[in-house]
Structure formats: structure tokens, C-alpha cells
N, C-alpha and C positions, 0 to 999 in steps of 0.2 A: 504494500500500500504506500509506504514511504517512497519507494523507488518510482512508482507511478506519479506521485505528486511532484517529485524532483524532475522527472521527465517532462511533465506538463509545464512546470515553471520554466524550464530550460527552453522549451518550444516557444512559450509566450515571449520570453526575453529576446530570443533570436529574431522573432518576427517584429517585435517592437524596435529593436536596434536597426533592422533593415529599413523600416519605414522612417525612422527618425533620421537616418543618414541623409535623406533627400529633403528634409524639412528646413525651410528658411523662415525665420521669424524675427521681428524687431520688437524689443520691449519698449513700450511707451506707457508711462504712468500719468494719466490724467487724474485730476481730483474726482471724487465721487460726483460732485455737481456737474463737472464737464463730461463725464462718461455717459454715453447714450445707450450702448448695448451691453447686456450682461448675459453670460451663460452660467447657469447654476447647476451644480451636480448635487443631487439630494437623495436622502434615504427615505424610502416609502415602504419599509418592511413592516411597519405597523400603521394603524390608522392615526395614532397620536403623532408620529413622525411626519406623516403625510400632511396632517393639519398644520403642523409647524411650518412646513414648506409653503403651504397655500398662503399663510400670513406673510411670509417673506416675499413671495411672488406678488401678492396684492400691494404690499407696501412699496415695492419698487415701481409697480405700474402707477400707483398714485403719485409718484415723483416723476412721472412721464418718462420712465425708462422702458426701453424695449427689452423684454425678458424672454430668453429661451432657456429650456431646462431639460436635463436628463435625470430621470429617477430610476433607482434600482429597487425592485421589490423582491427579487430572488425566488419567485414562485413560477410554476409552469404556466399559469394563466394570470391575467391582470386581476388583482383583487377588486372586489366590489366597491371599496371606498375610494379607489383611484378614479377620478373623473378625467376623461379624455378632454384635453384643452389644446387649443391652437398653440403651437411652439413648445409643447411638452412631449418628450419621448419617454416612454416607460420601458425598462429593460428587465427581463426575467431570465430564467434558466434557458428557455427555448430561443432566446435572442443572441446567444453566443455559442461558440464551440467549446469543447471540453477544456481548452487551455485558458478560457476567459476572454478571448478575442471576440468583440461584438461583430455581428453581421454587418457588412459594409453598407448595405442600403439604409440601415437605421441611423448610423452615426456619420457617414461620409460628409453630408452637408454641414453638420455641426463642426467637424474637424477643419474644413476648409474656410469657414466663415471667420473673418478677423474681428471677433468681438472686442469691445474695449476692455472688458474685464471678465475673467473666468473666476468664479468663486466655488471652491469645493467645500460644501457644508458638512461633509461626511467623515473627514479624516481619512480619505481614500480607502474606504472600507472594502472594496472589491477590485480585483485586477481590471475589470472593464473600465473603472474610473481612472486607474493608473494609465491605461491605454489612451483614454480621451484626453486627460490632462497633458500627457507627454506629447501627443501628436496635434493638439489644438493649435490653431493659428491665432489664438487670442493674444492681444497686445500686452495684457498683464494677467498673471496667474497668482491667485491668493489661496492659501489653505494651510491646514495643520498637517505637516507631513508625519507619516509613520516612520519608524526607524529605517525600514528598507527602501524608502523612496524620498529621502531627505532633499534631493536636489531638483525636484520637478516644479517647484514654485518660485516665482520671482520675489514674492513677499511671503515669508513663512511665519505663521503664528504659532508660537510654542504654547501648548495648553496641556497642563498636567491632568486635570480632571475633565470628565466629559461635560460638554455644554450642549444646550439645545441648538438647533439649526438657526433659530432667531438670534441667539447670542453670538453665534459664529458670524452671521451676516453683519451684526453691529460691530464686532471686532474687525472684520474685513474692511468696512467703511472707515473705521478709525485708523487702521494701519495704512490704508490707501492714502488718506489725507495727511497722516503724519509723515509718510514718505514724501509727500508733496510739499511738506512744510507749510501747510495752510492752517489757519485757525479753524476750529470746529465749533 
């Protein structure tokens, strides 16, 4: 069992490295106020976590931001509490291969779109998010890295204890503006 996991991880990292080699991206940090397009990666494995995400999504839209999102539910079929919304992609077990690589038709548009900001609200909880974060053309990537993926964000938020996705978004905005050296 351990050998199979190592084999899958190795296959995932080889494929990621091949795709990453052709990636060209420029890091641009606009303030939160100046950023117009956001890509959110969120956890929807429970209804509570999905509801946290919807509050974050609505808050950004109220600030006139264009929001796109990818959520991971980890189930074979879309849970009943997940509502299909424009610009939101849900990923489950059937949407990726055994190594964790998402099917191209689902995420290819997201990967090539140069969003102003990508925010990982999940602490990169699944390889599919590692894939999206690494290969995204987003101008700025913000998140809390796990030990094995420390170098995939432009702005890393160190967080000891688990926080809600809403708190993570607040911290991402704070760090984005602090990096910009603007008053909040």
C-alpha cells in the first residue's frame, strides 16, 4: 500500500514538473482594492465549510470583485448542499485520476486565466489544489503552505492552528495590503 502511494506521488510530481517547465508567469501584487479578479480554492467537504465559502464569495462580489472558484468535496457525486453557481467548479473523486491530477476540461480554463489574485482557503488540502496553485497563471498567489509545498505561494501565511475559510480570506487581504505597504 505504501509503495502504491509513493508510486502515485512520484507520477503526480513528474507530471507537475513537466507542465511547470513551460509555465511563464509574472508576479504582480496589486492592493486588494485594485485587484479585480480572484480565484478561490475552497473546501466543501462539509456543509459548514461550504457555507463559509459562500460568505467569502458573496463578500467579494459585494466589493465588485469578479470571483471564480474551485471547490473540493472529495465524494463520487456532488453533495446536495453544493449549489451549482456560475464561475464555480466542484471537484470530486471522479474528476481526477488516481494520482490526483484533475481532468483537463475542468480546470484548463482556470489555469490559463491570469487572475489578479489566487487565494487558497484550504491549506492545500489535496494534490488537485497543489496542481492548480502551481500551474495557475494568477498574478499573485496567497495561502498557508503545508510543509511539503512551502514554495508555491508568492505570499505565505504561517498559521499554527486551523482557521475558518472566512478568517483565511481576511488574513489574505491583510497580507496582500501589507505587502503593498498601504494603510488598511
